[in-house]
N, C-alpha and C positions, 0 to 999 in steps of 0.2 A: 410597686408590685415586685414581688420577689419570692425566692424560695421560702423564706420565713413566713410570709403571708400565706403561701400555699399550704405549708405545714399547719399553720394556725387554723386554716379552714377545714382541715380533716376532722371529722367527728370523733368523739371519744371512743366509740365502739370500734374504730379502725386505728387505734393507737399504734399498732404494729406498723401500719403503712406510714404513719407520720415519722416514726423512728427510722424505718427503712429508707424513706425519702431523704432524711437528713444524712444517713450514713452512705447511701450509694452515690449521692452527689457531693456531700460535704467532706467525706472521707475517702473519696475515690483516689486511686493511685494512677489513673489514666492521665496522660498529659492534657493540659487545658483544652487544646483543640479537639482531641478525641472525646473528652468528657462532654464539652458543651455542644459539639456537633451531634453526639449521641442523644443528649438531652433534648435538643431542638427537634431533631428528626423524630424522636419518640413522642414528644409533645404533639407534633403535627399528626403522627400516626394514631395517637390515642383518640383523636376526634373530639376531644374535650375542650370547648372554648375556654373554660376557666384555667385549665392546666396550661394551655398555650399562652393565654394572656399573662399569667403569672411568671412563666419560665422564659418566655421569648426575650424580654428586656435584658435579663442577665446573660442569656446566650449571645445576644447581639453585642453586648459589652465585652464578652470574653472571646469572641471570634473575630477574625479578620473579615472584611466584606466578602472575600472569595470563599472562605470557609462557611460563612453564614449562608451564602447562596448555595454552596455545594450540599450542605446539610438539608436545606429545603428541597433541593433537587433529588437527593437520595430518598426522601419521604415521598416525593411525587412519582418518581419512576418505579419505586417499589410498590406503591399503591396499585399501579397497573400490573407490574410483573407478578406480584404475589397472587393476584386473582387469576391471571392467565396461566401461570405455571402450576399453581395449586389445582386449578380445574383440569388441566391436561393430565396431571398426575392422578387425580381422583377418578377420572373417567376410566371405565374398565376396558375400553377399546385402545390398545397400544398404538394403533395407527396415528392417533393424534400427535404422539411424540415424534413422528417422522415428518410431520408437516412443517413447512417454514412458518415461523412466527409472524413475520411481516410487520412487526411493531418497531417503531423507532425507539432506540435507547442509547443514543450517542453519548449521553452524559456519563455513562458507565466507563466508556473508553477515555474520556477527557473531562474529568469532573472539576478541574481547576484547583485541586488540592492533592496531597499525597494519596495514591491509590489505596493504601492500607486504611487510611482514615475513612475514605468513602465506602470501602468494603465493610468496615466495622459498623458504620451507620446503616448500611443496607442490611446487614445481618440483624441488627437490633430492630429495625422496622419489620423485617421478615418474621421475627419472633412474635411481634404484636399481631401481625396479620396471619400467622399460622401457616406459612408456606414451607413445608419440609424440604422440598426440592431446592428452593432458594436458600434456605438455611444451610443445607449441605454444600451448595455451590459456593457461597460466600465464606463459609468456614474453611473449605479446602483452599481457597485462594489465600486467605489469611494465614493458614498454617504453612503453606508453601512459601509465604513471604517471611516466615520466621516468627509470627505472632504466637505467643504461648496461650495455652488453654485458659489460664487465669484472666488474661486480658479479654479474651473472647467472652468468657463467662461474665466478666464485669459489665460488658455491653448488654448482655441479655438480662442481667439483674436490673440494670437501669430501666430497660424496656418493661420488665415485669412490674416494677414498682410504679412507674409512671402510668402504665395502663391501669393498674389497680386503683391508683389515686383518681384518675380520670373517671373510671366507672363509678366509684363511690361518690365523688362529688356531683356527677351528673345525676345519679340516682337521688341524692339528697335534694338537688334542685328540682327534680321532677316531683318528688314527694311534697316539697314545700309548696309548689305551684298547685298541686291537687288539694292540699289542705287549706290553701288561702280561700277566704270567702269570695264569692263572685261579686263583681260590680264595685 
């Protein structure tokens, strides 16, 4: 299983996604750890079993065990944070913003990898999950650490393409299941 197999499974009507998948991963200028951590965290966040099955082995090969775990941790903690902070932001009552969150998120303070890498992965997952407050927060931390906008954009381009591929492949799987004769 691999990036090539994933690209081959993208239907012809989504050729742009196939091309973009090859370019955002295959031609990325991100260092390997940032790239493959972003890919793994986004594959998890996409909720697409096929995308995760195809990309996880290459991510595992290209990441240290610590980075592999940290990328999975970024996807996990942001799955929680993105819902919590997006909801707090969307509610019209500003008092929710003054209440203590009371949620454990220790991994953010000690992710086991460079803080910049973890922040980049968290930003990419937040892009998939659509949490503007989290996006702003992670982008500000990255910019304060000297990360340029092009690098940050690279992460959310990867997020966009992986999410789109997952949505497309899951839709095709559902349509195939519906079209299959019963019994």
